[in-house]
C-alpha positions as CSV (number, residue, x, y, z in Angstrom):
1,M,67.0,-27.4,-3.2
2,A,70.0,-27.4,-0.9
3,E,73.3,-26.3,-2.4
4,F,76.4,-28.5,-2.0
5,I,79.7,-26.7,-1.6
6,C,83.0,-28.6,-1.6
7,L,85.8,-27.2,0.5
8,F,89.3,-28.4,0.0
9,G,91.9,-28.0,2.7
10,K,95.4,-29.2,3.4
11,D,94.3,-32.2,5.3
12,S,90.9,-33.1,3.8
13,A,88.0,-32.1,1.7
14,S,84.6,-31.5,3.3
15,I,81.1,-30.9,2.0
16,V,79.0,-28.1,3.5
17,I,75.3,-28.1,2.9
18,K,73.9,-24.6,2.7
19,Q,70.2,-23.8,2.8
20,P,69.1,-21.5,0.0
21,K,67.5,-18.1,0.8
22,K,63.7,-18.1,0.4
23,S,62.6,-16.3,-2.7
24,P,60.5,-13.1,-2.2
25,L,58.2,-14.4,-5.0
26,F,57.5,-17.5,-3.0
27,L,56.5,-15.5,0.1
28,R,54.3,-13.3,-2.0
29,M,52.5,-16.4,-3.4
30,I,51.8,-17.6,0.2
31,V,50.3,-14.2,1.1
32,L,48.2,-14.2,-2.1
33,V,46.8,-17.7,-1.4
34,F,46.0,-16.7,2.2
35,A,44.2,-13.5,1.0
36,M,42.1,-15.5,-1.5
37,V,41.0,-18.0,1.1
38,C,39.9,-15.2,3.5
39,G,38.1,-13.5,0.6
40,L,36.2,-16.6,-0.3
41,Y,35.2,-17.1,3.4
42,I,33.9,-13.5,3.7
43,C,32.0,-13.8,0.4
44,S,30.3,-17.0,1.6
45,V,29.2,-15.3,4.8
46,C,27.8,-12.3,2.9
47,L,25.9,-14.5,0.5
48,K,24.3,-16.3,3.3
49,Q,23.1,-13.1,4.9
50,F,21.8,-11.8,1.6
51,S,19.9,-14.9,0.9
52,F,18.3,-14.7,4.4
53,Q,17.2,-11.1,3.7
54,T,15.8,-11.7,0.3
55,A,13.8,-14.6,1.7
56,Q,11.9,-12.0,3.7
57,L,10.8,-10.3,0.4
58,V,8.1,-11.8,-1.7
59,P,8.0,-10.6,-5.3
60,N,4.8,-9.0,-6.5
61,P,3.1,-11.0,-9.3
62,V,3.0,-9.6,-12.8
63,G,0.1,-7.2,-13.4
64,S,-0.1,-5.7,-10.0
65,H,0.6,-2.3,-11.4
66,S,2.9,-1.5,-8.5
67,S,5.8,0.9,-8.6
68,H,8.0,-1.6,-6.9
69,V,8.6,-5.3,-7.6
70,L,8.9,-6.4,-3.9
71,T,6.4,-6.7,-1.1
72,R,7.7,-6.7,2.4
73,I,6.4,-9.3,4.8
74,H,6.3,-9.0,8.6
75,Y,5.9,-11.1,11.7
76,P,4.3,-8.7,14.2
77,K,4.5,-9.4,18.0
78,P,1.5,-7.7,19.5
79,Q,1.5,-6.4,23.0
80,T,-2.1,-7.2,23.8
81,F,-2.3,-10.8,22.7
82,N,-0.3,-13.8,21.4
83,R,-0.6,-14.8,17.7
84,A,-0.3,-18.4,19.0
85,E,0.0,-21.0,16.2
86,C,-0.3,-18.2,13.6
87,G,2.8,-16.4,14.9
88,H,4.9,-17.9,12.0
89,N,2.5,-16.6,9.4
90,P,3.8,-13.5,7.6
91,V,1.6,-10.3,7.4
92,R,1.5,-7.6,4.7
93,F,0.9,-4.0,5.6
94,F,-1.4,-1.9,3.4
95,V,-3.4,1.3,3.4
96,I,-6.2,2.5,1.1
97,L,-5.7,6.1,0.1
98,S,-8.8,7.8,-1.2
99,M,-11.3,10.6,-1.0
100,Q,-14.7,10.7,0.7
101,R,-17.5,9.1,-1.3
102,S,-15.2,7.4,-3.8
103,G,-16.3,3.9,-3.0
104,S,-13.7,3.2,-0.3
105,G,-16.3,1.9,2.1
106,W,-17.6,-0.6,-0.4
107,F,-14.1,-1.5,-1.5
108,E,-13.1,-2.1,2.1
109,T,-16.0,-4.5,2.8
110,L,-14.9,-6.4,-0.3
111,L,-11.4,-6.8,1.2
112,N,-12.7,-7.7,4.6
113,S,-14.7,-10.5,3.1
114,H,-11.4,-12.2,2.6
115,D,-10.7,-14.7,5.4
116,N,-7.3,-13.2,6.3
117,V,-7.6,-9.5,5.5
118,S,-8.3,-6.9,8.2
119,S,-9.0,-3.4,7.0
120,N,-9.9,-1.3,10.0
121,G,-11.9,1.6,8.6
122,E,-11.3,5.3,8.5
123,I,-9.3,5.5,11.7
124,F,-7.9,9.1,11.1
125,S,-11.4,10.5,10.9
126,V,-10.8,11.1,14.7
127,L,-8.9,14.4,14.9
128,E,-6.9,13.4,18.0
129,R,-5.2,10.7,16.1
130,R,-3.8,13.1,13.5
131,K,-3.1,16.2,15.5
132,N,0.6,15.9,14.8
133,V,3.2,13.5,13.3
134,S,3.8,11.8,16.6
135,S,0.1,10.9,17.1
136,I,0.0,9.7,13.5
137,V,3.0,7.4,13.9
138,E,1.7,6.1,17.2
139,T,-1.6,5.2,15.6
140,L,0.1,3.6,12.6
141,D,2.3,1.5,15.0
142,R,-0.8,0.2,16.8
143,V,-2.5,-0.8,13.6
144,Y,0.5,-2.6,12.0
145,N,1.5,-4.3,15.3
146,L,-2.0,-5.9,15.2
147,D,-2.9,-4.0,18.5
148,W,-5.8,-2.2,16.8
149,F,-9.1,-3.9,17.5
150,T,-12.2,-3.4,15.3
151,S,-15.0,-5.6,14.0
152,A,-12.8,-6.3,11.0
153,S,-9.9,-7.6,13.1
154,K,-8.7,-11.1,12.3
155,N,-5.6,-10.6,14.3
156,E,-4.1,-14.1,14.9
157,C,-4.1,-15.3,11.3
158,S,-4.1,-12.0,9.4
159,A,-2.3,-12.2,6.1
160,A,-2.8,-8.5,5.4
161,I,-3.6,-5.7,7.8
162,G,-4.5,-2.1,7.0
163,F,-7.1,0.7,7.0
164,K,-8.4,3.5,4.8
165,W,-7.1,7.0,4.9
166,M,-8.7,10.1,3.3
167,L,-6.3,12.5,1.6
168,N,-7.7,15.4,3.7
169,Q,-7.1,13.7,7.0
170,G,-3.5,14.9,7.6
171,L,-2.1,12.6,4.9
172,L,-0.9,15.3,2.5
173,A,0.0,17.8,5.1
174,N,2.5,15.3,6.7
175,H,3.4,13.4,3.5
176,V,7.2,13.6,4.0
177,E,7.1,11.8,7.4
178,I,4.4,9.4,6.3
179,V,6.2,8.4,3.1
180,D,9.3,7.7,5.2
181,Y,7.3,5.6,7.5
182,F,5.7,3.6,4.7
183,N,9.0,2.9,3.1
184,R,10.7,2.0,6.4
185,R,7.9,-0.3,7.5
186,G,7.1,-1.7,4.1
187,V,3.5,-0.4,3.8
188,S,1.9,-0.8,0.4
189,A,-0.6,1.9,-0.7
190,I,-3.7,1.3,-2.8
191,F,-5.0,4.5,-4.3
192,L,-8.8,4.4,-4.9
193,F,-10.3,7.2,-7.1
194,R,-13.3,7.8,-9.2
195,R,-13.0,8.4,-12.9
196,N,-16.2,10.5,-12.7
197,P,-15.8,13.2,-10.0
198,L,-19.2,14.6,-10.9
199,R,-20.9,11.5,-9.5
200,R,-18.7,11.7,-6.4
201,M,-19.9,15.3,-6.0
202,V,-23.6,14.1,-6.1
203,S,-22.8,11.5,-3.5
204,L,-21.0,14.0,-1.2
205,L,-23.9,16.5,-1.3
206,A,-26.6,13.9,-0.8
207,N,-24.7,12.3,2.1
208,S,-24.1,15.7,3.7
209,Y,-27.8,16.5,3.5
210,D,-28.8,13.2,5.1
211,R,-26.6,13.8,8.1
212,Y,-29.2,16.3,9.2
213,A,-32.3,15.1,7.3
214,K,-31.9,11.4,8.4
215,L,-34.2,10.1,5.7
216,L,-34.2,6.5,6.8
217,S,-36.6,6.5,9.7
218,G,-34.6,9.2,11.5
219,T,-31.3,7.5,11.1
220,H,-28.4,8.6,9.0
221,K,-26.7,6.0,6.9
222,S,-23.7,6.6,4.7
223,H,-24.0,3.1,3.2
224,V,-27.0,0.9,2.8
225,H,-27.7,-2.8,2.4
226,S,-31.0,-3.0,0.6
227,P,-32.4,-1.6,-2.7
228,E,-35.3,-0.1,-0.7
229,E,-32.9,2.0,1.4
230,A,-30.9,3.0,-1.7
231,D,-34.1,4.2,-3.4
232,A,-35.2,6.2,-0.4
233,L,-31.9,8.0,-0.2
234,S,-31.6,8.6,-4.0
235,R,-34.9,10.5,-4.0
236,Y,-33.1,13.6,-2.7
237,K,-31.6,15.6,-5.6
238,P,-28.9,18.0,-4.6
239,V,-28.3,21.3,-6.3
240,I,-24.7,21.7,-7.6
241,N,-23.0,25.1,-7.8
242,S,-22.6,25.5,-11.5
243,T,-20.5,28.7,-11.1
244,S,-17.7,26.9,-9.3
245,L,-18.2,23.5,-10.8
246,I,-15.3,23.5,-13.2
247,H,-13.0,24.8,-10.6
248,D,-14.2,22.2,-8.1
249,L,-13.5,19.4,-10.6
250,Q,-10.1,20.8,-11.3
251,E,-9.4,20.9,-7.6
252,T,-10.4,17.2,-7.2
253,E,-8.0,16.2,-10.1
254,S,-5.2,18.3,-8.6
255,L,-5.6,16.7,-5.2
256,A,-5.3,13.2,-6.7
257,A,-2.3,14.1,-8.8
258,K,-0.6,15.7,-5.8
259,A,-1.1,12.5,-3.7
260,L,0.3,10.3,-6.5
261,E,3.3,12.7,-6.8
262,Y,4.0,12.7,-3.0
263,F,3.7,8.9,-2.7
264,N,5.5,8.0,-5.9
265,T,8.4,6.4,-4.1
266,T,6.2,4.0,-2.1
267,S,5.0,0.6,-3.2
268,H,1.6,1.4,-4.6
269,M,-1.1,0.7,-7.2
270,V,-4.0,2.8,-8.5
271,V,-7.5,1.5,-8.7
272,F,-10.6,3.2,-10.0
273,Y,-14.1,2.6,-8.6
274,E,-15.6,2.4,-12.0
275,D,-13.1,-0.3,-13.1
276,L,-14.0,-2.4,-10.0
277,I,-17.7,-2.2,-10.9
278,A,-17.2,-3.1,-14.6
279,N,-14.4,-5.6,-14.3
280,R,-14.0,-7.8,-11.2
281,T,-10.6,-9.0,-12.4
282,R,-9.3,-5.8,-10.9
283,L,-10.1,-7.4,-7.5
284,K,-7.9,-10.3,-8.4
285,E,-5.0,-7.9,-9.2
286,V,-5.5,-6.1,-5.8
287,Q,-5.2,-9.5,-4.0
288,E,-2.1,-10.3,-6.1
289,F,-0.6,-6.9,-5.2
290,L,-1.1,-7.8,-1.5
291,S,0.4,-11.3,-2.1
292,I,-2.6,-13.0,-0.5
293,P,-4.5,-16.0,-1.9
294,V,-7.0,-14.9,-4.6
295,K,-10.6,-15.5,-3.5
296,D,-14.1,-14.4,-4.6
297,L,-14.8,-11.2,-2.6
298,S,-18.3,-9.9,-1.8
299,S,-20.1,-7.0,-0.2
300,R,-23.6,-6.5,1.1
301,Q,-23.5,-2.8,0.3
302,V,-25.9,-1.5,-2.4
303,K,-25.2,1.4,-4.7
304,I,-27.4,4.4,-3.9
305,H,-27.2,6.6,-7.1
306,R,-27.8,4.4,-10.1
307,G,-28.7,5.3,-13.6
308,D,-28.4,8.6,-15.5
309,L,-27.0,11.6,-13.6
310,S,-29.8,13.7,-14.9
311,D,-32.1,11.7,-12.5
312,H,-30.0,12.7,-9.5
313,I,-29.2,16.5,-10.0
314,K,-31.9,19.0,-9.4
315,N,-30.4,21.7,-11.6
316,W,-29.4,19.4,-14.3
317,E,-29.9,21.9,-17.1
318,D,-27.5,24.3,-15.6
319,I,-24.8,21.6,-15.1
320,N,-25.3,20.3,-18.6
321,K,-24.9,23.8,-20.0
322,T,-21.8,24.4,-17.9
323,L,-19.9,21.3,-18.9
324,N,-20.9,20.9,-22.5
325,G,-18.0,21.8,-24.8
326,T,-15.4,21.4,-22.0
327,E,-13.0,18.6,-21.2
328,Y,-15.5,17.5,-18.5
329,E,-18.4,17.0,-20.8
330,K,-17.8,13.2,-20.7
331,F,-18.8,13.1,-17.1
332,L,-22.4,14.1,-18.0
333,R,-23.0,10.7,-19.7
334,A,-20.8,8.3,-17.9
335,D,-22.7,5.5,-16.2
336,Y,-20.6,5.4,-13.0
């Protein structure tokens, strides 16, 4: 409030109105209020940006066995075609990491029976595509930009796009750069292994033999679609080196463990071939991991080596003797 000061002179008295000095406390209050308003405005802007970014992340469902709880989604813009009305549909990126003759071909046909999944085969079987890190990244970019065309391509309305990659095809040799790429691009990995590496060994040796023998009317087939073809191929019984057998089984286990260690920081899940055979709910979990609609998946492929292992190994007695009493004895009697 204004201060009233009375002045008395000889002739008359007068009143002077004097404005008070502004209090420093008052000025500080004004600055504080202004700072609070600015802070609230900045927070609101940040929250809007955060909500926009999190809208691009879809949480994985419970039971996906992933090392991460978020699945990245993408809106690719291919160079070779227009996604047209499907351009607004998000796409998930995935890769199947496995070993030869572990059921990855069968598993991939199951995924490709889904209307909106495109898994493009074993693309790094071609040496030129994995000769160095640059060629690997270039190939990956083509796949995940939907510019890779195969019979499995469902490009416009793909909900998940990927391929299968064997551990010995430059994957582990360049794991540092590949892990960085997967994390940067949001690629989810599905590890597919066999619980029984002895059966995998039988399949490897038999498939290698048929590359030259061509038992099916002069044609080599790694996968078959009829029981008759499966029976024809299963008649060949490979001889397994019993001397190096335990070492070979240890090497297989070590390779799988190394892959899991290298890619531990990526979004991933582990699936076993035997579990897919025995329990089809695992396929449901795979679809949930990829955040795609769960559907019944099917494959025309027929298993080649069925029944007891003793029916498929020529030197069965030697193998039985070698593994009996070891930690690998269980593989002798496992169905798959």
